[in-house]
N, C-alpha and C positions, 0 to 999 in steps of 0.2 A: 182788818188792821185796827190799830189803836185809834181811838177818837181824839182828834185835835181840834182846837178852835178853827172854824171855817174862814179861810181867807177871802178877800174881796178886792176888786179893782177900785181904788179910791180916787181915780182921775189922773194921778201922777205915779202911783206905785201899787203893787200887788202885795197885800199883807193883811194882817188881822186888824179890824176896826169894829169893835162891838157896837159902836153907834150906828153903823151902817148894816152890819150883819153879825148876829150873835147866835151861833149854832155850833154843835160839835159834829165833826165830819170824820168819816173813815172811808177808805177807798178799796174797791174790789177790782183787781186787775183782770184782764182777760186771761184765760188759762183753763186747764183741765177741770179744776174744782168748780169753777164758775161758768163753765161752758154752756150749761143748760140755761142759765139766766140770760146770757148774751144771745143765745138762739131765740128765746122767747121775745126779748126786746127787739131783735132784728125783725121778727115777724110783725110785731106791732108797728114798728117804724115803716115797714114796707107798705102797710095799709095806709098809714098817715101820709106817706110820700105821694100816693095816688090822690088822696083827698086834697092835699095842699098843692099839688103839682110841683113838688120839689124833689127831684131825683136824689136818692141817697144811697150810700153804701152801708156796710155793716158797722156796728158800734166798734170804735177803735180806742176811745178814751176809757180810762178807769171809770167805773160806776161809783157814784158817791152814795154812801149811806149816811143820812142826816138825823140827828137827834135834837129836837127842839123841846127844851124844858121850860118851865114857867119863866116868862120874861124874854125868852129867845125869839128871834125874828130875823127877817131879811127886809128891813124897813124901807130901804131905798128902792124906788122903781128902777129896774135894770133890764138889760137884754143879756142873753147868753152868747150873742154873736156880734161882738164888737169888731172893729177893723182887723184885729189880730186873729179872729176866729170866724170870719165871715163864711168861708166855705167849709171849715172844719165842723161848725155847728149850724146845721140848717133846721133841725127839728129837735125840740126838747121834750122830755117826758118826766113826770113826777108820779111815782107809784105810792099809794098810801099803804103803809105797813102797820099802822095802828088801827085799832077799833075806834070809830068816831066817838063812842061814849067814854073813851079813856082820856080825852082832853077837850078843852075849850080854846077858842081863838086858833091861831096857827093856820089861818085860811090862806090858800094860794089864790091870789087875785091876778088875772091875766087881762091885758088890754090888747086890742080893742074889745069892748064888751061883747061883741057878737061871737068872739072866739071862746069866751068863757068868763064866768063870774065866779066869785067865791061861792063854793057850793059844798054841800056835804057829800063826800064820796065814801063808799064803804071800803073796808080793808081789801086790798088787792086791786082796787080800781086805779086807773091811770088817767091823768090829765095830760094831753098831748097838744103841743102848739108850736108854730114856727118860732125858731130861736130868736128872731128879730123882735118879737112881741115884748112889750114892756110887761114886767110882772114883779110881784113882791110876795112876802109871807108876813101876815100880821102877827103881832106878839101872842104867844101862848099865854093864857090866863089861868089854866088849870091842867094838871097832868103833864104827859109827855107825848109829843107827836113824833113818830118815826116815818121817814120817807126814803125812797130810793130815787135818785135822780140820774138820768142818762141823756146823752146827746148823740146825734149822728150827723154826718156831713156828706159832702159831695162824694159820689161814687168814684172809684179808681178809674182813671182814663180821662178825667177832665170834663165830664158832662156837667155843664154849669146850670142849666135850668133857670127858674125864677129867682 
């Protein structure tokens, strides 16, 4: 899809606010052309679900493809599982699509520290964390960072878990 400014929940409304989040996003919906991507993500989420003791089902939301250029960020600490998405988003994943040498900054920081710090991940590596964890992306200072972001939630049938 076409890249658009990435929206953000601003406390009272969902919209574009470059002070909080400045990124270009496009969406990859489930379907035949993207089926293999969703299958691979589902396999990774299944492993993470065991690790975090958070039962999940398959990815149902569109995947986001994000482009962070110089100055772009998701500056505000946030979670992916607010009150409106508590069971819909249990585990979050960010896959690095760029070579690390292609950009500076753009670090995904996840709290609490024991779950993950800003770190250098090679292209194709994924950072996976519970969607309730606070996280942010620091401003890109050189080049362009591309990432794929996906979430998964409670399995069908109402299994609630942690």
